[in-house]
Every structure is written in C-alpha cells, then in structure tokens.
N, C-alpha and C positions, 0 to 999 in steps of 0.2 A: 659430331666432330666439328662441323662448321661453327656451331654456336660456341664451342669451347675455344676454337681458333680465334674467333673474333673477340671473345671476352679477354683472352690473354693479351692480344694486341692492344685492346682498349685500356687494360690496366697499365700497360707500359706508358701510354700517352698520358693517362690520368696522373700518374705519379710524377711526371715531369713538369706539371704546370707551374707550381709555386717556385721551384728553383730556377727553371728556365725564365720565368717572369722577372727574376732578380738578376738575370744574366749569369747565373751560377748553376751549373748542372752537376751531375754525378752524385746526387743524394742517395741513389740506390742503383743496383743493377736491375735493368728492366727487360723482362722476357717479352718479346713481341709476338710470340705465338709460333715461332719456328719449331718444328718437331726436333726432338733430341737427336734422332738418327739421320737428320738431313741438314744440309747447309741452307741458310735462309737469311734474308735481310729486309730492311725497311728504308725507303727513301721518301722524302716529302719536304714540306716547307711550312713554317709557322709564323704568323703575325702576332706580336705581343705588344700590349700597351701596359707599361709598368713603370715603377720608380727607377731612377737612374742608378741608384745604389741603395743598399739597406740603410734606412734612416733618412733618406732624401724625401722631400715633399714634391720635388719636380718629377713629372711623368714624361715618358717618351715612347715612341713607336720603334719597334725593332722587327726586322724580318730575318729569320734564322733558318738555315738549311738543316734538314734532318737526314742523317745517313748512318745506319748501323748494320753490321753484318756479323753473323755467328756461324762458325764452322761446326760440323758434326763431331769433330774431335774435342770440342770444348773451348777452343780459342774464340775470342770475339774482339771487335774493334768498332769504334764509332763515335759520333759527336755527343751521344748521351750516355754511353756506357764506358768510354775510355778504352784502354787496351788491357786485356787480361785473359784469365782462364777460369772456366766454371768446372769445378771438380765433381759436382753432384751427379750429373748424367740422369737427372730426374726433372719431370715437368711440374711436380708438386713442390719442389724446393730447389733452391740454387745457393751454392756457397763457393767462394773462390777468392782469388787475389787479382788485383788490377793496378794500373797506373792511370791517374787522372790529372787534372790541372785545376789550380786555383787561379781565377782570372784577374785577381788583383783589383786595384782602383786607382784612378788618376785624380790628382788634386784639381785638375782643370774641369772635372765633372760638375763642380758646384763651388761658388764663392766661399761657402762654409768650410771647404777643404783647403783653401789657400794657406800655404805655410806648413801643411802637414806632410808634404812630400807624396810621391807616388808609392803605391804598394805593387811590387812587381809580380808578373805572372810567374807562378812556380809549379813545378811538377809535384804530384802527391803520390804516395804509395799507400796501399790499404787493402781492405778486404770487405766482403759483403756476405749477408745471409738473409735469404727470403724463404718464407714458409707459407704454404696454402693452408688456411684453417677450414676450408670447405665452404660451400654455399656462397661463393663469390667473394669471400673475405680472405685477405692476404696480409701477412705481417712482413715488413721489410726493415733492413738495417744495413748500415755501412759504417766504416771507419776510414778516415783519410788523414794522412800526416804529411807535413812539408810546406804548408802555406806560409805566407808572410815573408818579409825581407830577411828575417833570421832563419827561415825555413823550419820553424819549430811549431807551427800552428797545427792543432789537432781538432778534428771535427767528428762527432759521432751523431749519425742521423737515425731516427726511429720513426716508423710510419705504419699506418693501417689504411687499406683501401677496400671498398665494397662496390661490386658491380652487379647491376640488376638489368636484365633485358626487359624493355617496355614493349617491343614488338620483335619480329624476326630480324629486323635491320637496325632498330634504334636501341641504344644502350644508355642507361643513366649510371653515372659513377660518383661516388663520394669518397673523399680521402682526407686524412689528417696526419700531421707529423710534427716533430720537434727536433731541434738541433742543440746538442751540448758541446761546448768548446773549452779548450784549456786556456790558461792565463795568457800564453803567448799570442794566441789568436785574438782573444778579446782585447788585449792591449793594442795590438797592431791595428785593428779595425775600429775600436771604440774608445781607446785610451788616448791621452795627450801627454807626451813627455815634456820635461822642462824646456828643452830646446824647441819643441814644436809650439809650446805655449808662447814663448818669446817671439816667434816668427808669425804666429797665426792670430794672437790676441785671445785665444780660447783659454779657459782655465785648465791648469795642469790636472790631469786625472789618471788615477791608477785603476784600470779595469781588471776585474778578477774573473777567474774561471767560473763557468756556470751555464745556465740555460740561456741560449742566445735568442731563440724565437720559437713560436708555435704557429702552425699553418692549418688551413682548412681549404679544401678544393671541391668544386662541383663541375662535372663535365657531361655534355651530351655528345654522343658519337653516332653518326649515321653511316652505315656501310652501303656504298653504291654498288658494290659487287663483293665477291669473296676476298678480293685483294685490295680494293680501294675504299677509302673512307674519309669523311670530313668530320671535324670536331669543333665544338664551341664550348669554352669554359670560363670560369671565374675562380680566382684564388684570393684569399685574405690572409695576411700575415701580421703578427703582433710581436714586436720586440719585447724582450723580458730583461729584468735585472739591470746589470751595468750597461748592457747594450741600449736599453730603453732610456736610461738616465744619463747617457753620455752627452757631452757638449757637442759632439759631432752629429748627433741625431737631431734632425729637424722635425720629423714626424715618426712616431713609433708604430703606427698602423698603416698598412698599405693594402690596396685592392687592385688586382691586375686582371686583365682580360686576355683571352687567347682564341684565335681561329687557326685551324690547321688542316692540311691535306696530307694523307699518307698512302703509300702503295707498298704492299708487302709482296716479296718475291722469294 
C-alpha cells in the first residue's frame, strides 16, 4: 500500500513538470495519492528554471507554492488542479468537471511582444479523464475553454506517464504529452493582427487551429518518509505548426529544470 501511495503522489508531480515550467498549470487532474474514502492534501514548494513564455528564448527562475486538497466527497481545490468535482470515486480512473485559469501573457515580458498588448488572465471551464493502464502506466486528458481576451480559447491536453521504483524510496518517472488548440487560442498567442502588426513591426499572421506543442519529462523522486519527498526533473518542449512558425516565437524548443519538496497529509 505504501508503494502504491508513493507512486500515485509521484505521478501527480511528474505530470506537472512541463506546464508548470511554462507558468501554465492545469494540463490534467493530478491524483496525489489520497485515498478515495478520506480527505487528503499536498503542500510544498517548487523551484523552476524555464522560458518566460512559450516561444521565448529568455529563461528565468520561479519559486511556486504547491497547495492542493481533495475531500472524500469528490470535491477538490488547489494550485495545480483548480476547483472541481471528481465523479469517478475510483483510484484507477478519474473523471469530472472543474474551473481553472489561463494565466495570460504580458507584452512587457519580452521586447518581441511590444505592441501586441497583454493577454489577460481568464477563468476556464472544462473536464478531465484519467485512466490507469496498469504496470505504472497512466493515460491523462483534459479539456479547457475560456482563455484569451475574447474568452474563446480551447485547449485539449493528452498525456502518458510511466513510473518505476528503483528502490523502496527512489522512483523514476517518464512522461509525454501534447496540446491541441482551436483557432481562437492559436491566434491570440501566436498570431499577429493587422493592428498589432502596425504597432509592433511584426508581420501580420493568421494562426490556425492545430497541434501547439509536444512535451517529454523525466523525474527522480526520493521519499524521505511516507509523507515527505524531494524531486528533481527536466522537461523538454517543442512547439509545432503555426506556433513554431509564428513571428512571436523566438525559439521553438525549450528545456526546463525543476526541484521540489512536497508533504502529503
């Protein structure tokens, strides 16, 4: 039971690497190992070295708090899961509805963005579905709607993770994922309107719906006790299609690093 508890908590942190490294969370609902019949949560802190925004070549350090809680009745709230309800009542699969947030982008983040204007923080509504395939392998998916200044951005995230115990306390994890977006999202983040072109000097660009990026993650997690653990990871992301070819994009490939501490209660 202890090994299963630690593996589930580990999967939750593993799946959060790439999106947290981009200052964007909520790519999936993450089960941190709390038993379905009990209340439980996780607190911690993570230090991230990553690009300032998707497509930026500038890197920066961030320190982010981790706080998530799940009630036995199915409700949950937190910095990585948002606010919602898990209908499944199962440890092998999770499906439900939730409210999250798109964190937007400031034009002051980089001279390349000057004249494009800010993309405001927006609430998103959506759902999620995760399924354990056995032997440490898990499929995850989520759908989020409402991002961008026009509130019409849609993001679909798909992922796989694999967890393998190296010792009783040390776990190795591998993960991969991709994000599909609609035209409204792609245009907001990677397109350039005629008005923006005039004020920024970038070429006017119509960005269409499609694959935004693909990601790969690797994480080592060491459990100091049944409840405390430290993790060290690396994530690589590659923009695709119109996101890769956008005049907003300085660098289509990014590599990020993570160090974190978590306590489960």
